Structure formats: structure tokens, C-alpha cells
N, C-alpha and C positions, 0 to 999 in steps of 0.2 A: 692497587687501586683503593681509593678511599672507601671505607666500609659504609659510610652514609650513602654514597652513590650506588653501591651494590644493593643495599637494602631498598633504596628508592626505586631502582630498576626492577627488583623483584616484586615490590608492592604494585608498581604500575602493570607489570605483566599479569599478576594475580587478578587485579581489578579488571583488566581487559578480558581475561579468560572467564571470569565470573559473569561479566556482562554478556559475553558470547554464549555462555552456557545457559543463560536465562532466555535466550531467543527461542521462540516456538518455531519448529520446522513446518513448512507448508502442509505436509501430510498429517501433522499433529494438531492442527487448529481445530478447536471444538466450537461447533455452531449450536445455538439453541434451535428449537423447532421453528421459531420465527425467523431464523437466519442471522441472529445476532452473534457477535463474538464479544463476550463480556470481558475477557482477559486481554490485557496488553500483550502484543506479540514479543515485546522486548523487555518489559518491566521498566522501561524508561519513558518519560513523557516525550511526545512528539514536538517538533519545532514547526510552528505555523509558517514561518518564513521559508524554511526548506520545503515544506509541503506545497506552498504556492509555486515554488520553482519546479518541483516535480510535476505538478498539475499543468504547468504551462510549457514544459519542455517536451518536444516531439520524441526525443530518444528515451524518455523516461515514461511518466504516466500519460502524458498527452491528453489529459481530461478534456481540454478545450476542443479537441477534434470532434467531440460528440455533445458537449455540454456548454451552455452559456454560463460564464462566470464573470460578472461585471467587475469584480475586484481585481481581476487580472488584466494586464495590458497585453493582450494577445489578439492578433488579427485573425480573421476568418474563424470565429468560434462556431461550433456546430450546433445543430438543433435536433439531432437524432435522439439523444437522451434528455431527461428532464433538466430544466434550468436549475443550477446549483445555488443561485441566490436564495438565501433563507434556508439553506439545507439544515442548519443547526436548529431551526425552529420546527422542522418537519420530522427529523430523525434524531434519535439519541446517539451518543458516542458509540455504544455497542452496535447499534443498527448500522451506522456509517462504516464502522470497522468491518462488519460482515459484508456489506455491499462492496467495499473496496477489495476485500480479500477474494470473494467469489459471489457476485450479485445473484447468481442462479439459485442460491439458497434462500433468497428473499423474493426474487422475481423470476419464477421458473422459466419464462420465455425470453428473458433478457438476452440481448445481443452484446452486452458489455463483456469485454474479456475479463477473465479471472486474473487479477493482478498479483496474487500470491498463491499460486498453485503450480504443481509440477506434474500432475496427472491425476487420474486418467483423462486422456483427451480422445476425441474421435478424429483419428487420422490427421494430426497436425502436420503442417508443411515445414520443410527445411528452407527457411528464409529465401524466398524469391527464386527457388530452383525448380518448382513444379514437382518436387519429389517429397515423399513422406519423410519425416524426421527419423533418423536412425537410432538416436539415443534419448536419454532423459532431457527434458527441456527445463531450463532455468526459469524461475518465476520472473515476471515482468519487473516487479519491484521487490526489493529486499524488505525484511521485517521493519527496519527503522524507517524506511521510506513510506511504508503503509502507515505507520504511526504518525509520521510527519504530515501526510495527506489528511488523515483523520483530524489532526490538530488544526490544520488549515480550514477544513470544512466546518469545524466547530466554531470558527470565527465568522462564518457567513450567516448572519442574522438579518431578518427583515428590518427595514429602516423605519 
């Protein structure tokens, strides 16, 4: 095999493992007293377009189930949570990251699900079975998806 191909493959593998190693695990996220998460979970910038997709997709973030987001072409947007239009004018990037990761650090009585948390939970269910979960639960979003949603929310400014 060509040496250049081998070196390129090794370099790509190293870069991918370095990026993965930089990811903050859900249980290692550091919150300020105000609920902010100042450090990126991935060390990589979020992609606002991917964040918009996560926010509008039912099987991912599904933000529109509870929030109005005029920038998204999604039917039946909810009104349980605050409207997200102008979110970037109301909250900083660190505040938005903290809210997306676990809103209960910012708003104690929030009913918003923690998007990047694996526990502890109060008796979580095992998906539509009526039974308690038997093992660890995966976070709703992965670290890059959180960063993507935060990047999208940072584009939502008052007009």
C-alpha cells in the first residue's frame, strides 16, 4: 500500500480520536451558579443549519413541541415554553448551552427535559412500556447536537 495513503489514514484516525477525546461527557459538564455552561462540549463550533434541523425534528430535539420558533417551518408549534424568537438577545451563548444541557440548573421548576444528561433521574420510564428503565439512559442529544442547537439559537435575534 502506498505510504502516503497509510499516513493519511493514520492522520485522519488521530484527528477523529482527538476530536472525540475533547467531548465533555454528560456527567462532566460544569455549570456556573447561574446555570451557565461556559465551555463548549466538543471544542468545535456548532452548525446553525444542523441545529435548526435538530430543533424541528421530532426524533431529535423537537424544540418546537414546546416552543414557538418562527424561523422554522414546522407545523403545530407549542406554547408551553417561552417563545425562542429573539433568544440570542435574551440569553448569552453560555446561558443557552446550560439551558439546552439541563434547564433545571437555570429554571428550577422547568418541565423542559434535560437534553444532555444520563442521570440521576427520578424513576424514568422504559419507552412506552409503563415500566421503569433498567439501565443507564442515553442523552436525548449528543454533544455536537447540543452545540448545533446553541449555534442555531444564537441566530435568533429580534428583528
